[in-house]
C-alpha positions, -999 to 999 in steps of 0.1 A, spaced: 71 28 -135 103 39 -118 131 15 -123 148 25 -90 116 21 -69 114 -9 -46 76 -10 -48 76 -7 -86 99 -38 -87 75 -57 -65 45 -48 -87 64 -59 -118 75 -92 -101 112 -82 -102 115 -82 -64 102 -107 -39 73 -99 -17 45 -119 -1 17 -105 -22 -18 -110 -8 -38 -91 -35 -31 -78 -70 -53 -65 -98 -47 -41 -128 -46 -10 -105 -32 -21 -71 -10 -46 -53 -10 -55 -16 19 -72 2 32 -78 37 55 -52 51 90 -65 57 93 -44 89 59 -50 105 46 -27 133 16 -49 140 6 -86 137 -11 -76 104 9 -50 85 2 -50 48 10 -23 23 -14 -14 -5 2 4 -35 -10 17 -68 6 -3 -96 15 30 -114 43 50 -97 31 80 -77 57 92 -53 33 105 -26 -1 120 -20 14 154 -29 22 140 -64 -14 129 -71 -33 144 -101 -70 150 -104 -73 117 -124 -60 98 -94 -92 103 -74 -107 71 -85 -75 52 -80 -73 63 -43 -109 51 -38 -99 18 -52 -69 15 -29 -92 21 1 -116 -6 -13 -86 -30 -16 -76 -22 20 -111 -32 31 -110 -65 11 -75 -73 24 -87 -66 60 -116 -90 55 -92 -116 40 -69 -113 70 -99 -115 94 -93 -80 108 -125 -63 96 -136 -57 132 -108 -31 137 -78 -19 118 -60 13 109 -51 28 75 -22 52 75 -6 71 47 27 89 53 35 118 30 70 132 27 102 126 47 90 147 77 61 122 81 83 91 81 78 82 44 108 61 35 98 46 1 86 73 -22 59 53 -39 25 61 -25 13 34 -1 -14 27 25 -4 8 56 -31 -16 68 -24 -23 105 -45 -48 124 -47 -72 154 -32 -48 178 -55 -27 201 
């Protein structure tokens, strides 16, 4: 864990967030600056700064994060259509440097 990371603090329960899913590997919570009616972030519980910082052992974890996104989309009743987005690095718009998947739904 990174003590200065906002998302690590959410995973550890040290910062408030509206968590919709959590298990041993991943946590999903509502984005505080939503860009769609459903805007949930799915993060690994272990700190990984971005896709560029992933290691070969993280392949299974990334598959799990996608599975969590599917489950959260079903939970939010958006399984008929949603977007998954991952920003990597400052030039892409990544603001929090803890790998996260944006689940965006209910907006055509």
